[in-house]
PDBQT receptor file of N, H, CA, C and O in Angstrom, charges set to zero:
ATOM      1  N   UNK A   1      57.332 110.559 114.768  1.00  0.00    +0.000 N 
ATOM      2  CA  UNK A   1      55.961 110.977 114.576  1.00  0.00    +0.000 C 
ATOM      3  C   UNK A   1      55.260 111.001 115.929  1.00  0.00    +0.000 C 
ATOM      4  O   UNK A   1      55.501 110.135 116.770  1.00  0.00    +0.000 OA
ATOM      5  N   UNK A   2      54.424 111.954 116.134  1.00  0.00    +0.000 N 
ATOM      6  H   UNK A   2      54.228 112.658 115.451  1.00  0.00    +0.000 HD
ATOM      7  CA  UNK A   2      53.729 112.159 117.396  1.00  0.00    +0.000 C 
ATOM      8  C   UNK A   2      52.294 111.636 117.289  1.00  0.00    +0.000 C 
ATOM      9  O   UNK A   2      51.611 111.881 116.294  1.00  0.00    +0.000 OA
ATOM     10  N   UNK A   3      51.846 110.922 118.311  1.00  0.00    +0.000 N 
ATOM     11  H   UNK A   3      52.400 110.723 119.119  1.00  0.00    +0.000 HD
ATOM     12  CA  UNK A   3      50.446 110.494 118.316  1.00  0.00    +0.000 C 
ATOM     13  C   UNK A   3      49.745 111.171 119.489  1.00  0.00    +0.000 C 
ATOM     14  O   UNK A   3      50.332 111.368 120.553  1.00  0.00    +0.000 OA
ATOM     15  N   UNK A   4      48.502 111.516 119.278  1.00  0.00    +0.000 N 
ATOM     16  H   UNK A   4      48.026 111.356 118.413  1.00  0.00    +0.000 HD
ATOM     17  CA  UNK A   4      47.746 112.235 120.281  1.00  0.00    +0.000 C 
ATOM     18  C   UNK A   4      46.749 111.315 120.963  1.00  0.00    +0.000 C 
ATOM     19  O   UNK A   4      46.164 110.436 120.329  1.00  0.00    +0.000 OA
ATOM     20  N   UNK A   5      46.561 111.523 122.256  1.00  0.00    +0.000 N 
ATOM     21  H   UNK A   5      47.036 112.237 122.771  1.00  0.00    +0.000 HD
ATOM     22  CA  UNK A   5      45.563 110.763 123.000  1.00  0.00    +0.000 C 
ATOM     23  C   UNK A   5      44.311 111.589 123.236  1.00  0.00    +0.000 C 
ATOM     24  O   UNK A   5      43.412 111.169 123.964  1.00  0.00    +0.000 OA
ATOM     25  N   UNK A   6      44.252 112.772 122.616  1.00  0.00    +0.000 N 
ATOM     26  H   UNK A   6      44.982 113.113 122.024  1.00  0.00    +0.000 HD
ATOM     27  CA  UNK A   6      43.090 113.640 122.764  1.00  0.00    +0.000 C 
ATOM     28  C   UNK A   6      41.870 112.920 122.202  1.00  0.00    +0.000 C 
ATOM     29  O   UNK A   6      41.942 112.284 121.151  1.00  0.00    +0.000 OA
ATOM     30  N   UNK A   7      40.777 113.022 122.893  1.00  0.00    +0.000 N 
ATOM     31  H   UNK A   7      40.718 113.539 123.748  1.00  0.00    +0.000 HD
ATOM     32  CA  UNK A   7      39.478 112.405 122.593  1.00  0.00    +0.000 C 
ATOM     33  C   UNK A   7      39.427 110.906 122.875  1.00  0.00    +0.000 C 
ATOM     34  O   UNK A   7      38.379 110.292 122.678  1.00  0.00    +0.000 OA
ATOM     35  N   UNK A   8      40.504 110.304 123.323  1.00  0.00    +0.000 N 
ATOM     36  H   UNK A   8      41.356 110.802 123.483  1.00  0.00    +0.000 HD
ATOM     37  CA  UNK A   8      40.471 108.894 123.690  1.00  0.00    +0.000 C 
ATOM     38  C   UNK A   8      40.038 108.750 125.143  1.00  0.00    +0.000 C 
ATOM     39  O   UNK A   8      40.288 109.624 125.973  1.00  0.00    +0.000 OA
ATOM     40  N   UNK A   9      39.389 107.638 125.431  1.00  0.00    +0.000 N 
ATOM     41  H   UNK A   9      39.185 106.928 124.757  1.00  0.00    +0.000 HD
ATOM     42  CA  UNK A   9      38.970 107.387 126.808  1.00  0.00    +0.000 C 
ATOM     43  C   UNK A   9      40.197 107.032 127.646  1.00  0.00    +0.000 C 
ATOM     44  O   UNK A   9      41.048 106.253 127.216  1.00  0.00    +0.000 OA
ATOM     45  N   UNK A  10      40.277 107.604 128.830  1.00  0.00    +0.000 N 
ATOM     46  H   UNK A  10      39.585 108.236 129.179  1.00  0.00    +0.000 HD
ATOM     47  CA  UNK A  10      41.443 107.339 129.663  1.00  0.00    +0.000 C 
ATOM     48  C   UNK A  10      41.341 105.948 130.290  1.00  0.00    +0.000 C 
ATOM     49  O   UNK A  10      40.241 105.464 130.556  1.00  0.00    +0.000 OA
ATOM     50  N   UNK A  11      42.485 105.308 130.524  1.00  0.00    +0.000 N 
ATOM     51  H   UNK A  11      43.379 105.702 130.308  1.00  0.00    +0.000 HD
ATOM     52  CA  UNK A  11      42.463 104.009 131.201  1.00  0.00    +0.000 C 
ATOM     53  C   UNK A  11      42.119 104.189 132.681  1.00  0.00    +0.000 C 
ATOM     54  O   UNK A  11      42.269 105.279 133.231  1.00  0.00    +0.000 OA
ATOM     55  N   UNK A  12      41.665 103.131 133.308  1.00  0.00    +0.000 N 
ATOM     56  H   UNK A  12      41.542 102.245 132.861  1.00  0.00    +0.000 HD
ATOM     57  CA  UNK A  12      41.373 103.205 134.735  1.00  0.00    +0.000 C 
ATOM     58  C   UNK A  12      42.682 103.329 135.507  1.00  0.00    +0.000 C 
ATOM     59  O   UNK A  12      43.683 102.705 135.155  1.00  0.00    +0.000 OA
ATOM     60  N   UNK A  13      42.664 104.138 136.559  1.00  0.00    +0.000 N 
ATOM     61  H   UNK A  13      41.851 104.645 136.845  1.00  0.00    +0.000 HD
ATOM     62  CA  UNK A  13      43.851 104.312 137.393  1.00  0.00    +0.000 C 
ATOM     63  C   UNK A  13      43.446 104.623 138.816  1.00  0.00    +0.000 C 
ATOM     64  O   UNK A  13      42.318 105.034 139.085  1.00  0.00    +0.000 OA
ATOM     65  N   UNK A  14      44.380 104.422 139.717  1.00  0.00    +0.000 N 
ATOM     66  H   UNK A  14      45.297 104.088 139.499  1.00  0.00    +0.000 HD
ATOM     67  CA  UNK A  14      44.226 104.773 141.128  1.00  0.00    +0.000 C 
ATOM     68  C   UNK A  14      45.624 105.093 141.635  1.00  0.00    +0.000 C 
ATOM     69  O   UNK A  14      46.531 104.268 141.526  1.00  0.00    +0.000 OA
ATOM     70  N   UNK A  15      45.801 106.305 142.197  1.00  0.00    +0.000 N 
ATOM     71  H   UNK A  15      45.063 106.974 142.285  1.00  0.00    +0.000 HD
ATOM     72  CA  UNK A  15      47.130 106.705 142.642  1.00  0.00    +0.000 C 
ATOM     73  C   UNK A  15      47.052 107.736 143.752  1.00  0.00    +0.000 C 
ATOM     74  O   UNK A  15      46.005 108.334 143.999  1.00  0.00    +0.000 OA
ATOM     75  N   UNK A  16      48.177 107.930 144.410  1.00  0.00    +0.000 N 
ATOM     76  H   UNK A  16      49.028 107.445 144.210  1.00  0.00    +0.000 HD
ATOM     77  CA  UNK A  16      48.280 108.936 145.461  1.00  0.00    +0.000 C 
ATOM     78  C   UNK A  16      48.655 110.268 144.828  1.00  0.00    +0.000 C 
ATOM     79  O   UNK A  16      49.465 110.319 143.903  1.00  0.00    +0.000 OA
ATOM     80  N   UNK A  17      48.059 111.346 145.333  1.00  0.00    +0.000 N 
ATOM     81  H   UNK A  17      47.401 111.304 146.084  1.00  0.00    +0.000 HD
ATOM     82  CA  UNK A  17      48.348 112.685 144.828  1.00  0.00    +0.000 C 
ATOM     83  C   UNK A  17      48.395 113.650 146.001  1.00  0.00    +0.000 C 
ATOM     84  O   UNK A  17      47.719 113.456 147.011  1.00  0.00    +0.000 OA
ATOM     85  N   UNK A  18      49.193 114.682 145.854  1.00  0.00    +0.000 N 
ATOM     86  H   UNK A  18      49.742 114.840 145.033  1.00  0.00    +0.000 HD
ATOM     87  CA  UNK A  18      49.311 115.692 146.905  1.00  0.00    +0.000 C 
ATOM     88  C   UNK A  18      48.198 116.718 146.751  1.00  0.00    +0.000 C 
ATOM     89  O   UNK A  18      47.993 117.262 145.666  1.00  0.00    +0.000 OA
ATOM     90  N   UNK A  19      47.489 116.978 147.823  1.00  0.00    +0.000 N 
ATOM     91  H   UNK A  19      47.655 116.537 148.705  1.00  0.00    +0.000 HD
ATOM     92  CA  UNK A  19      46.434 118.000 147.847  1.00  0.00    +0.000 C 
ATOM     93  C   UNK A  19      46.984 119.229 148.554  1.00  0.00    +0.000 C 
ATOM     94  O   UNK A  19      47.137 119.210 149.775  1.00  0.00    +0.000 OA
ATOM     95  N   UNK A  20      47.287 120.300 147.821  1.00  0.00    +0.000 N 
ATOM     96  H   UNK A  20      47.163 120.315 146.829  1.00  0.00    +0.000 HD
ATOM     97  CA  UNK A  20      47.880 121.474 148.438  1.00  0.00    +0.000 C 
ATOM     98  C   UNK A  20      46.933 122.204 149.388  1.00  0.00    +0.000 C 
ATOM     99  O   UNK A  20      47.394 122.946 150.256  1.00  0.00    +0.000 OA
ATOM    100  N   UNK A  21      45.631 122.013 149.247  1.00  0.00    +0.000 N 
ATOM    101  H   UNK A  21      45.257 121.411 148.542  1.00  0.00    +0.000 HD
ATOM    102  CA  UNK A  21      44.676 122.678 150.131  1.00  0.00    +0.000 C 
ATOM    103  C   UNK A  21      44.761 122.089 151.538  1.00  0.00    +0.000 C 
ATOM    104  O   UNK A  21      44.821 122.826 152.522  1.00  0.00    +0.000 OA
ATOM    105  N   UNK A  22      44.766 120.749 151.628  1.00  0.00    +0.000 N 
ATOM    106  H   UNK A  22      44.717 120.150 150.829  1.00  0.00    +0.000 HD
ATOM    107  CA  UNK A  22      44.816 120.103 152.945  1.00  0.00    +0.000 C 
ATOM    108  C   UNK A  22      46.250 119.867 153.412  1.00  0.00    +0.000 C 
ATOM    109  O   UNK A  22      46.497 119.672 154.602  1.00  0.00    +0.000 OA
ATOM    110  N   UNK A  23      47.203 119.887 152.460  1.00  0.00    +0.000 N 
ATOM    111  H   UNK A  23      47.003 120.046 151.493  1.00  0.00    +0.000 HD
ATOM    112  CA  UNK A  23      48.594 119.607 152.813  1.00  0.00    +0.000 C 
ATOM    113  C   UNK A  23      48.857 118.137 153.035  1.00  0.00    +0.000 C 
ATOM    114  O   UNK A  23      49.861 117.769 153.645  1.00  0.00    +0.000 OA
ATOM    115  N   UNK A  24      47.958 117.282 152.541  1.00  0.00    +0.000 N 
ATOM    116  H   UNK A  24      47.142 117.581 152.046  1.00  0.00    +0.000 HD
ATOM    117  CA  UNK A  24      48.090 115.831 152.735  1.00  0.00    +0.000 C 
ATOM    118  C   UNK A  24      48.016 115.117 151.392  1.00  0.00    +0.000 C 
ATOM    119  O   UNK A  24      47.601 115.693 150.387  1.00  0.00    +0.000 OA
ATOM    120  N   UNK A  25      48.430 113.846 151.394  1.00  0.00    +0.000 N 
ATOM    121  H   UNK A  25      48.768 113.378 152.210  1.00  0.00    +0.000 HD
ATOM    122  CA  UNK A  25      48.287 113.008 150.216  1.00  0.00    +0.000 C 
ATOM    123  C   UNK A  25      46.908 112.368 150.236  1.00  0.00    +0.000 C 
ATOM    124  O   UNK A  25      46.429 111.927 151.280  1.00  0.00    +0.000 OA
ATOM    125  N   UNK A  26      46.278 112.322 149.073  1.00  0.00    +0.000 N 
ATOM    126  H   UNK A  26      46.667 112.680 148.224  1.00  0.00    +0.000 HD
ATOM    127  CA  UNK A  26      44.965 111.709 148.936  1.00  0.00    +0.000 C 
ATOM    128  C   UNK A  26      45.033 110.672 147.816  1.00  0.00    +0.000 C 
ATOM    129  O   UNK A  26      45.976 110.671 147.025  1.00  0.00    +0.000 OA
ATOM    130  N   UNK A  27      44.050 109.807 147.750  1.00  0.00    +0.000 N 
ATOM    131  H   UNK A  27      43.284 109.808 148.393  1.00  0.00    +0.000 HD
ATOM    132  CA  UNK A  27      43.965 108.842 146.668  1.00  0.00    +0.000 C 
ATOM    133  C   UNK A  27      42.961 109.346 145.637  1.00  0.00    +0.000 C 
ATOM    134  O   UNK A  27      41.827 109.686 145.975  1.00  0.00    +0.000 OA
ATOM    135  N   UNK A  28      43.382 109.388 144.394  1.00  0.00    +0.000 N 
ATOM    136  H   UNK A  28      44.303 109.111 144.120  1.00  0.00    +0.000 HD
ATOM    137  CA  UNK A  28      42.486 109.767 143.304  1.00  0.00    +0.000 C 
ATOM    138  C   UNK A  28      42.386 108.584 142.344  1.00  0.00    +0.000 C 
ATOM    139  O   UNK A  28      43.327 107.804 142.198  1.00  0.00    +0.000 OA
ATOM    140  N   UNK A  29      41.242 108.464 141.700  1.00  0.00    +0.000 N 
ATOM    141  H   UNK A  29      40.477 109.098 141.818  1.00  0.00    +0.000 HD
ATOM    142  CA  UNK A  29      41.073 107.387 140.726  1.00  0.00    +0.000 C 
ATOM    143  C   UNK A  29      40.262 107.889 139.544  1.00  0.00    +0.000 C 
ATOM    144  O   UNK A  29      39.634 108.946 139.602  1.00  0.00    +0.000 OA
ATOM    145  N   UNK A  30      40.288 107.120 138.484  1.00  0.00    +0.000 N 
ATOM    146  H   UNK A  30      40.798 106.261 138.436  1.00  0.00    +0.000 HD
ATOM    147  CA  UNK A  30      39.602 107.527 137.258  1.00  0.00    +0.000 C 
ATOM    148  C   UNK A  30      38.104 107.694 137.468  1.00  0.00    +0.000 C 
ATOM    149  O   UNK A  30      37.475 108.490 136.770  1.00  0.00    +0.000 OA
ATOM    150  N   UNK A  31      37.521 106.967 138.408  1.00  0.00    +0.000 N 
ATOM    151  H   UNK A  31      38.032 106.321 138.974  1.00  0.00    +0.000 HD
ATOM    152  CA  UNK A  31      36.083 107.105 138.665  1.00  0.00    +0.000 C 
ATOM    153  C   UNK A  31      35.718 108.502 139.169  1.00  0.00    +0.000 C 
ATOM    154  O   UNK A  31      34.583 108.943 138.993  1.00  0.00    +0.000 OA
ATOM    155  N   UNK A  32      36.667 109.203 139.793  1.00  0.00    +0.000 N 
ATOM    156  H   UNK A  32      37.590 108.845 139.936  1.00  0.00    +0.000 HD
ATOM    157  CA  UNK A  32      36.420 110.559 140.293  1.00  0.00    +0.000 C 
ATOM    158  C   UNK A  32      36.152 111.539 139.145  1.00  0.00    +0.000 C 
ATOM    159  O   UNK A  32      35.580 112.608 139.361  1.00  0.00    +0.000 OA
ATOM    160  N   UNK A  33      36.563 111.174 137.928  1.00  0.00    +0.000 N 
ATOM    161  H   UNK A  33      37.027 110.306 137.753  1.00  0.00    +0.000 HD
ATOM    162  CA  UNK A  33      36.500 112.103 136.798  1.00  0.00    +0.000 C 
ATOM    163  C   UNK A  33      35.618 111.608 135.665  1.00  0.00    +0.000 C 
ATOM    164  O   UNK A  33      35.689 112.142 134.558  1.00  0.00    +0.000 OA
ATOM    165  N   UNK A  34      34.792 110.604 135.910  1.00  0.00    +0.000 N 
ATOM    166  H   UNK A  34      34.734 110.170 136.809  1.00  0.00    +0.000 HD
ATOM    167  CA  UNK A  34      33.902 110.088 134.862  1.00  0.00    +0.000 C 
ATOM    168  C   UNK A  34      33.001 111.211 134.354  1.00  0.00    +0.000 C 
ATOM    169  O   UNK A  34      32.411 111.947 135.145  1.00  0.00    +0.000 OA
ATOM    170  N   UNK A  35      32.900 111.336 133.031  1.00  0.00    +0.000 N 
ATOM    171  H   UNK A  35      33.380 110.738 132.389  1.00  0.00    +0.000 HD
ATOM    172  CA  UNK A  35      32.053 112.354 132.413  1.00  0.00    +0.000 C 
ATOM    173  C   UNK A  35      32.643 113.742 132.390  1.00  0.00    +0.000 C 
ATOM    174  O   UNK A  35      31.957 114.695 132.019  1.00  0.00    +0.000 OA
ATOM    175  N   UNK A  36      33.912 113.886 132.782  1.00  0.00    +0.000 N 
ATOM    176  H   UNK A  36      34.469 113.112 133.083  1.00  0.00    +0.000 HD
ATOM    177  CA  UNK A  36      34.568 115.199 132.790  1.00  0.00    +0.000 C 
ATOM    178  C   UNK A  36      35.800 115.161 131.897  1.00  0.00    +0.000 C 
ATOM    179  O   UNK A  36      36.382 114.101 131.668  1.00  0.00    +0.000 OA
ATOM    180  N   UNK A  37      36.187 116.325 131.396  1.00  0.00    +0.000 N 
ATOM    181  H   UNK A  37      35.714 117.186 131.582  1.00  0.00    +0.000 HD
ATOM    182  CA  UNK A  37      37.443 116.433 130.671  1.00  0.00    +0.000 C 
ATOM    183  C   UNK A  37      38.567 116.465 131.694  1.00  0.00    +0.000 C 
ATOM    184  O   UNK A  37      38.414 117.038 132.773  1.00  0.00    +0.000 OA
ATOM    185  N   UNK A  38      39.689 115.854 131.361  1.00  0.00    +0.000 N 
ATOM    186  H   UNK A  38      39.814 115.388 130.485  1.00  0.00    +0.000 HD
ATOM    187  CA  UNK A  38      40.799 115.763 132.313  1.00  0.00    +0.000 C 
ATOM    188  C   UNK A  38      42.131 115.786 131.578  1.00  0.00    +0.000 C 
ATOM    189  O   UNK A  38      42.294 115.140 130.543  1.00  0.00    +0.000 OA
ATOM    190  N   UNK A  39      43.061 116.523 132.113  1.00  0.00    +0.000 N 
ATOM    191  H   UNK A  39      42.928 117.048 132.954  1.00  0.00    +0.000 HD
ATOM    192  CA  UNK A  39      44.438 116.490 131.641  1.00  0.00    +0.000 C 
ATOM    193  C   UNK A  39      45.287 115.966 132.776  1.00  0.00    +0.000 C 
ATOM    194  O   UNK A  39      45.256 116.510 133.880  1.00  0.00    +0.000 OA
ATOM    195  N   UNK A  40      46.048 114.909 132.517  1.00  0.00    +0.000 N 
ATOM    196  H   UNK A  40      46.074 114.467 131.621  1.00  0.00    +0.000 HD
ATOM    197  CA  UNK A  40      46.887 114.308 133.545  1.00  0.00    +0.000 C 
ATOM    198  C   UNK A  40      48.343 114.584 133.191  1.00  0.00    +0.000 C 
ATOM    199  O   UNK A  40      48.815 114.199 132.121  1.00  0.00    +0.000 OA
ATOM    200  N   UNK A  41      49.040 115.245 134.084  1.00  0.00    +0.000 N 
ATOM    201  H   UNK A  41      48.657 115.558 134.954  1.00  0.00    +0.000 HD
ATOM    202  CA  UNK A  41      50.465 115.538 133.908  1.00  0.00    +0.000 C 
ATOM    203  C   UNK A  41      51.218 114.918 135.077  1.00  0.00    +0.000 C 
ATOM    204  O   UNK A  41      50.784 115.025 136.224  1.00  0.00    +0.000 OA
ATOM    205  N   UNK A  42      52.318 114.286 134.797  1.00  0.00    +0.000 N 
ATOM    206  H   UNK A  42      52.670 114.199 133.865  1.00  0.00    +0.000 HD
ATOM    207  CA  UNK A  42      53.106 113.699 135.875  1.00  0.00    +0.000 C 
ATOM    208  C   UNK A  42      54.575 113.699 135.478  1.00  0.00    +0.000 C 
ATOM    209  O   UNK A  42      54.916 113.811 134.300  1.00  0.00    +0.000 OA
ATOM    210  N   UNK A  43      55.420 113.575 136.461  1.00  0.00    +0.000 N 
ATOM    211  H   UNK A  43      55.143 113.484 137.418  1.00  0.00    +0.000 HD
ATOM    212  CA  UNK A  43      56.852 113.491 136.227  1.00  0.00    +0.000 C 
ATOM    213  C   UNK A  43      57.470 112.725 137.388  1.00  0.00    +0.000 C 
ATOM    214  O   UNK A  43      56.859 112.617 138.451  1.00  0.00    +0.000 OA
ATOM    215  N   UNK A  44      58.679 112.190 137.198  1.00  0.00    +0.000 N 
ATOM    216  H   UNK A  44      59.176 112.278 136.335  1.00  0.00    +0.000 HD
ATOM    217  CA  UNK A  44      59.355 111.491 138.297  1.00  0.00    +0.000 C 
ATOM    218  C   UNK A  44      59.586 112.431 139.476  1.00  0.00    +0.000 C 
ATOM    219  O   UNK A  44      59.656 113.646 139.295  1.00  0.00    +0.000 OA
ATOM    220  N   UNK A  45      59.703 111.894 140.643  1.00  0.00    +0.000 N 
ATOM    221  H   UNK A  45      59.647 110.907 140.790  1.00  0.00    +0.000 HD
ATOM    222  CA  UNK A  45      59.920 112.707 141.835  1.00  0.00    +0.000 C 
ATOM    223  C   UNK A  45      61.162 113.579 141.714  1.00  0.00    +0.000 C 
ATOM    224  O   UNK A  45      62.138 113.205 141.063  1.00  0.00    +0.000 OA
ATOM    225  N   UNK A  46      61.113 114.726 142.339  1.00  0.00    +0.000 N 
ATOM    226  H   UNK A  46      60.321 115.030 142.868  1.00  0.00    +0.000 HD
ATOM    227  CA  UNK A  46      62.268 115.618 142.340  1.00  0.00    +0.000 C 
ATOM    228  C   UNK A  46      63.490 114.916 142.929  1.00  0.00    +0.000 C 
ATOM    229  O   UNK A  46      63.383 114.105 143.849  1.00  0.00    +0.000 OA
ATOM    230  N   UNK A  47      64.614 115.242 142.389  1.00  0.00    +0.000 N 
ATOM    231  H   UNK A  47      64.701 115.900 141.642  1.00  0.00    +0.000 HD
ATOM    232  CA  UNK A  47      65.913 114.747 142.860  1.00  0.00    +0.000 C 
ATOM    233  C   UNK A  47      66.078 113.232 142.674  1.00  0.00    +0.000 C 
ATOM    234  O   UNK A  47      66.847 112.602 143.400  1.00  0.00    +0.000 OA
ATOM    235  N   UNK A  48      65.360 112.646 141.706  1.00  0.00    +0.000 N 
ATOM    236  H   UNK A  48      64.735 113.158 141.117  1.00  0.00    +0.000 HD
ATOM    237  CA  UNK A  48      65.590 111.238 141.389  1.00  0.00    +0.000 C 
ATOM    238  C   UNK A  48      66.564 111.165 140.226  1.00  0.00    +0.000 C 
ATOM    239  O   UNK A  48      66.893 112.183 139.617  1.00  0.00    +0.000 OA
ATOM    240  N   UNK A  49      67.021 109.965 139.919  1.00  0.00    +0.000 N 
ATOM    241  H   UNK A  49      66.754 109.138 140.414  1.00  0.00    +0.000 HD
ATOM    242  CA  UNK A  49      68.019 109.806 138.866  1.00  0.00    +0.000 C 
ATOM    243  C   UNK A  49      67.458 109.971 137.462  1.00  0.00    +0.000 C 
ATOM    244  O   UNK A  49      68.229 110.072 136.507  1.00  0.00    +0.000 OA
ATOM    245  N   UNK A  50      66.137 110.002 137.308  1.00  0.00    +0.000 N 
ATOM    246  H   UNK A  50      65.511 109.920 138.084  1.00  0.00    +0.000 HD
ATOM    247  CA  UNK A  50      65.536 110.079 135.972  1.00  0.00    +0.000 C 
ATOM    248  C   UNK A  50      65.652 111.474 135.405  1.00  0.00    +0.000 C 
ATOM    249  O   UNK A  50      65.200 111.726 134.288  1.00  0.00    +0.000 OA
TER     250      UNK A  50
């Protein structure tokens, strides 16, 4: 059975993300998106054993 997280409040987070505009890694956190809709997609790094 599948459960949906749609309409639930996201947990607090802080992580590094790649910014393709600057070509650098930046830190993003949940506070950056307060009051906005957000979809978070992630996957293990390329060429890892997962």
